C-alpha positions in Angstrom: -69.2 173.7 -23.0 -72.4 174.5 -24.8 -75.4 172.7 -23.0 -76.4 170.5 -26.0 -72.8 169.0 -25.8 -74.2 167.1 -22.7 -77.6 166.2 -23.7 -79.0 163.6 -25.6 -78.1 164.1 -29.6 -81.4 163.0 -30.9 -83.5 164.8 -28.4 -81.2 168.1 -29.4 -81.5 167.4 -33.0 -85.4 167.1 -32.5 -85.9 170.3 -30.5 -83.6 172.5 -32.2 -85.2 171.0 -35.9 -88.9 171.8 -34.4 -87.6 175.4 -33.8 -86.4 175.8 -36.9 -89.2 174.4 -38.4 -91.6 176.8 -36.5 -89.4 179.8 -37.2 -89.6 179.3 -40.7 -93.3 179.3 -40.8 -93.1 182.6 -38.8 -90.6 183.9 -41.3 -92.6 182.9 -44.4 -95.6 184.9 -43.0 -93.6 188.1 -42.2 -92.1 187.9 -45.8 -95.7 187.8 -47.4 -97.1 190.5 -45.4 -93.8 192.7 -45.9 -94.8 192.8 -49.7 -97.1 195.5 -48.4 -94.6 198.1 -47.3 -91.2 197.9 -49.2 -91.0 198.6 -52.9 -91.3 195.6 -55.3 -87.5 195.4 -56.3 -86.4 195.6 -52.7 -89.1 192.9 -51.9 -88.1 190.5 -54.6 -84.1 191.0 -53.2 -85.5 190.4 -49.7 -87.8 187.7 -50.1 -85.2 185.9 -51.8 -82.8 186.2 -49.2 -85.6 185.4 -46.7 -86.8 182.2 -48.3 -83.3 180.2 -48.0 -82.6 181.8 -44.6 -83.2 178.2 -42.4 -81.4 176.2 -45.1 -78.7 179.0 -45.4 -77.9 179.1 -41.9 -77.5 175.3 -41.1 -75.2 174.9 -44.7 -73.2 178.1 -43.9 -72.5 176.7 -40.3 -71.5 173.5 -41.9 -69.2 175.6 -44.4 -67.6 177.5 -41.5 -66.8 174.3 -39.2 -65.1 172.6 -42.6 -62.6 175.3 -42.4 -61.8 174.2 -38.4 -62.4 170.7 -39.2 -61.9 169.1 -42.8 -64.7 166.5 -41.6 -67.4 169.2 -41.9 -66.9 169.6 -45.5 -68.7 166.5 -46.8 -71.5 167.7 -44.5 -71.6 171.5 -46.3 -71.9 169.4 -49.9 -74.5 166.9 -48.4 -76.5 169.8 -47.2 -76.8 171.5 -50.2 -77.3 168.8 -52.5 -80.3 167.3 -50.2 -82.0 170.6 -50.3 -82.1 171.1 -54.1 -82.6 167.8 -54.8 -85.5 167.7 -52.1 -87.1 170.7 -53.7 -87.5 169.3 -57.2 -88.2 165.6 -56.2 -90.7 165.8 -53.7 -91.6 169.9 -53.9 -92.1 170.6 -57.5 -94.0 166.9 -57.9 -95.9 167.2 -54.8 -97.8 170.4 -56.1 -99.0 168.9 -59.3 -100.1 165.5 -57.9 -102.1 167.3 -55.2 -103.6 169.4 -57.6 -104.4 166.4 -59.6 -105.8 164.8 -56.6 -108.1 167.5 -55.7 -109.3 168.4 -59.5 -108.6 165.6 -61.7 -106.6 168.3 -64.0 -103.8 166.3 -65.1 -101.0 169.1 -65.6 -100.5 172.6 -64.0 -99.4 175.5 -66.5 -96.8 178.1 -65.4 -97.3 181.6 -65.7 -95.4 183.5 -68.4 -93.5 185.3 -65.9 -91.9 182.5 -65.1 -89.3 182.4 -68.2 -87.0 184.8 -66.1 -86.6 181.7 -63.4 -86.2 179.4 -66.1 -83.4 181.3 -68.0 -81.2 181.4 -64.7 -82.0 177.9 -63.7 -80.6 176.7 -67.1 -77.6 178.9 -66.4 -76.5 178.2 -63.1 -77.6 174.3 -63.8 -75.2 174.3 -66.9 -72.4 176.1 -65.0 -73.2 173.3 -62.4 -72.2 170.7 -64.2 -68.3 172.1 -63.9 -67.9 171.7 -60.1 -67.8 167.9 -60.0 -65.1 167.8 -63.4 -63.1 170.4 -61.3 -63.3 168.3 -57.8 -64.3 171.6 -55.8 -66.7 174.6 -55.2 -64.5 177.2 -55.7 -64.0 180.9 -55.2 -65.0 180.7 -59.5 -68.3 179.2 -58.4 -68.8 182.3 -56.1 -68.2 184.8 -58.4 -70.3 183.3 -61.4 -73.1 182.1 -59.4 -73.5 185.4 -57.0 -73.5 187.4 -60.7 -76.5 185.0 -62.0 -78.2 185.6 -58.6 -77.9 189.6 -59.0 -78.7 189.5 -62.5 -81.8 187.2 -61.7 -83.1 189.7 -59.2 -82.5 193.0 -61.5 -84.5 191.0 -64.2 -87.1 189.9 -62.1 -87.4 193.3 -60.6 -88.3 194.4 -63.8 -91.2 192.4 -64.5 -94.8 193.0 -63.5 -96.1 191.4 -60.6 -99.6 191.4 -59.2 -100.7 192.5 -55.5 -100.2 189.6 -53.0 -103.3 187.6 -52.3 -103.1 186.6 -48.5 -104.6 183.5 -46.5 -104.2 182.0 -43.2 -102.3 184.1 -40.4 -100.6 186.8 -43.3 -104.2 187.4 -43.8 -104.9 188.5 -40.1 -101.4 190.2 -40.3 -102.5 192.5 -43.3 -105.4 193.7 -41.6 -103.8 195.0 -38.9 -103.5 198.9 -38.9 -100.4 200.1 -40.7 -98.0 200.9 -37.9 -99.0 197.9 -35.8 -98.4 195.8 -39.0 -95.3 197.0 -39.7 -94.4 196.7 -35.9 -95.4 192.9 -35.9 -93.8 192.2 -39.1 -90.6 193.5 -37.8 -90.8 191.2 -34.6 -91.4 188.3 -36.5 -88.6 188.6 -38.7 -86.0 189.5 -35.8 -87.7 186.7 -33.4 -87.6 184.2 -36.2 -83.9 184.6 -37.4 -82.8 184.8 -33.8 -84.3 181.2 -33.4 -83.0 180.1 -36.5 -79.4 181.1 -35.9 -79.4 180.1 -32.3 -80.5 176.6 -33.5 -78.3 176.3 -36.5 -75.4 174.8 -34.2 -77.2 172.6 -32.0 -79.5 171.0 -34.7 -76.5 170.1 -37.3 -74.2 168.8 -34.5 -77.2 166.8 -32.8 -77.8 165.0 -36.5 -74.1 164.3 -36.8 -73.4 163.1 -33.2 -77.4 160.9 -33.5 -75.7 159.4 -36.8 -72.2 158.7 -35.0 -74.1 156.8 -31.9 -77.0 154.9 -33.6 -74.6 153.4 -36.6 -76.8 155.6 -39.3 -74.6 157.3 -42.1 -74.3 161.0 -41.0 -73.9 162.3 -44.3 -77.2 160.9 -45.3 -79.0 162.5 -41.9 -77.3 165.9 -42.9 -78.5 165.6 -46.5 -82.1 164.8 -46.1 -83.2 165.6 -42.7 -81.8 168.9 -42.3 -83.2 170.2 -45.7 -86.7 168.8 -45.0 -87.0 170.4 -41.3 -85.7 174.0 -42.9 -87.8 173.6 -46.1 -91.2 172.0 -45.0 -93.0 175.4 -44.4 -92.3 176.5 -47.8 -93.4 173.0 -49.3 -96.5 173.1 -47.1 -97.7 176.7 -48.2 -97.4 175.7 -52.0 -99.1 172.6 -51.2 -102.1 174.7 -50.3 -102.1 176.6 -53.1 -102.5 173.6 -54.9 -105.2 172.6 -52.7 -106.9 175.9 -53.4 -107.0 175.7 -56.9 -104.0 177.9 -57.7 -101.2 175.7 -58.2 -99.2 177.9 -60.7 -98.5 180.2 -57.7 -97.4 177.4 -55.7 -95.0 175.7 -58.5 -93.8 178.7 -59.0 -92.7 179.6 -56.0 -90.6 176.5 -55.6 -89.4 176.9 -58.9 -87.9 180.5 -57.8 -86.3 178.9 -54.5 -84.7 176.5 -56.8 -82.9 179.3 -58.4 -82.3 181.1 -54.9 -80.6 177.8 -53.8 -78.8 177.0 -57.0 -77.3 180.5 -57.3 -76.9 182.2 -53.9 -76.7 179.4 -51.5 -74.1 177.3 -53.8 -72.0 180.4 -54.2 -72.1 181.3 -50.3 -70.3 178.2 -49.4 -66.9 178.8 -50.5 -67.3 182.4 -49.3 -67.7 181.1 -45.7 -65.6 178.8 -45.8 -63.0 181.1 -47.0 -63.6 183.4 -44.1 -63.1 180.6 -41.7 -59.9 179.7 -42.9 -58.6 182.4 -43.3 -57.7 183.1 -47.0 -59.7 182.6 -50.4 -60.1 178.7 -50.6 -62.6 176.1 -52.6 -64.4 173.2 -50.7 -62.4 170.1 -52.2 -65.0 167.2 -52.9 -64.2 163.7 -52.6 -65.5 161.0 -55.2 -68.8 160.6 -53.2 -69.4 164.5 -53.1 -68.7 164.7 -56.9 -71.1 162.0 -57.8 -73.9 164.1 -55.5 -73.1 167.3 -57.2 -73.2 165.8 -60.6 -76.8 163.6 -59.6 -78.0 167.1 -58.1 -77.3 168.9 -61.7 -78.6 166.0 -63.9 -81.7 166.2 -61.8 -82.1 170.1 -62.5 -81.4 169.6 -66.2 -84.0 167.0 -66.7 -86.6 169.2 -64.4 -85.9 172.4 -66.8 -86.6 170.0 -69.7 -90.0 169.1 -68.4 -91.3 172.7 -67.4 -89.8 174.1 -70.9 -93.1 174.1 -72.5 -94.6 176.3 -69.2 -96.3 173.2 -68.0 -95.7 169.7 -65.9 -98.3 166.9 -66.3 -99.2 164.4 -63.6 -96.9 161.7 -65.7 -94.2 164.1 -65.3 -94.6 164.5 -61.7 -94.8 160.9 -61.0 -91.4 160.5 -63.1 -89.7 163.4 -60.8 -91.0 161.9 -57.8 -90.3 158.2 -58.5 -86.6 158.7 -59.6 -86.3 160.9 -56.2 -87.7 158.3 -53.9 -85.9 155.2 -55.6 -82.2 156.8 -55.5 -82.8 157.1 -51.6 -82.5 153.4 -51.6 -79.1 153.1 -53.2 -75.6 154.5 -52.0 -73.5 152.4 -54.4 -71.7 155.0 -56.7 -72.2 153.2 -59.7 -75.9 152.8 -59.1 -76.3 156.7 -58.7 -74.0 157.6 -61.4 -76.8 155.4 -63.5 -79.5 157.8 -62.0 -77.6 160.7 -63.0 -77.6 159.7 -66.9 -80.9 158.4 -66.4 -82.0 162.0 -65.9 -79.6 163.3 -68.8 -80.8 160.8 -71.0 -84.6 161.7 -70.6 -83.8 165.4 -70.8 -82.3 164.7 -74.1 -85.3 162.5 -74.8 -87.9 164.8 -74.0 -86.1 168.0 -75.7 -85.7 165.7 -78.9 -89.3 164.5 -79.1 -90.8 168.0 -78.3 -89.1 170.7 -80.8 -91.2 173.6 -79.1 -89.2 172.9 -76.0 -86.1 173.5 -77.8 -87.6 176.7 -79.5 -88.5 177.8 -76.2 -85.2 177.3 -74.6 -83.4 179.0 -77.4 -86.1 181.9 -77.1 -85.4 182.1 -73.4 -81.7 182.6 -74.1 -82.5 185.3 -76.9 -84.8 187.1 -74.8 -83.0 187.2 -71.6 -85.6 185.7 -69.7 -88.6 187.5 -71.1 -91.0 184.7 -73.1 -92.5 186.4 -76.0 -96.1 185.9 -76.6 -98.2 184.3 -79.7 
């Protein structure tokens, strides 16, 4: 019997959640400084994996347990959909709104290099609509989404990138002598990864048991509290970029994270589940989980339509956060389908009213994620 099985589940969830939060901060600092010492291509692939490690650890735990206990199958889907919707609904919009509050400027313009992320976000989103239609996250999803992730990293490695600019703890690490800096960064990686992996089980089980004891829907706790704990450091770093007057960096980082989560994170669910079961298998989705995936796909398509002009306005940010927050108050399937079709309708309206966005969309497809200037 593990120690956390006899302790108060709320206390276990709180302590292990704080541990994941702190480890995620350490991980993000080390990942930033690591860019100084490894090649550009390797840095991109490495940082993409590191950025979703906290979220990955929790979701992979649920996927593994789902192979032993079908009850956990819904939790794996809940955590994945919550992480993806939180990233757009709260993360993207917060960067724009914070920048507006600081500078009164009414939009954030993305860098041309973000066309790569937008291309693969579009491809992954279009594929994601097939998941609820098939009623499972299966091995075909693993193959397609993992392929998209590998192609995304290959394409991103060909792009030009500026030298990283450090602030806060990463700046302090960057000025250390090379040998000491590398030792500290490696130590940070190992320590943070160990904390995250050790905390994933008690945090996940603590949330589920707390929901059962307090009469709170554990599906909702897993869907929102778990991703909030694991993604808070990333949100805070992106928000600091906005407050420092460089919102394009913050928004760009969150768009990259969305691509990582929408490809690699989803792809790993059936793989881990299959290993746990002992044979190639998919996570079967019930009606609620199908609706959650469909709603997540619809939100992604709407968000993509918003940034197709390489800009997000204050009003668009308000729209993202309003739809995200208000949907939290409704658990009725019919109402949530209304939200999903609202996202889809708004995406169609935006593209229809702004032909330049459709041209950009077609241009991204033709160029393979390399935006042509002029």
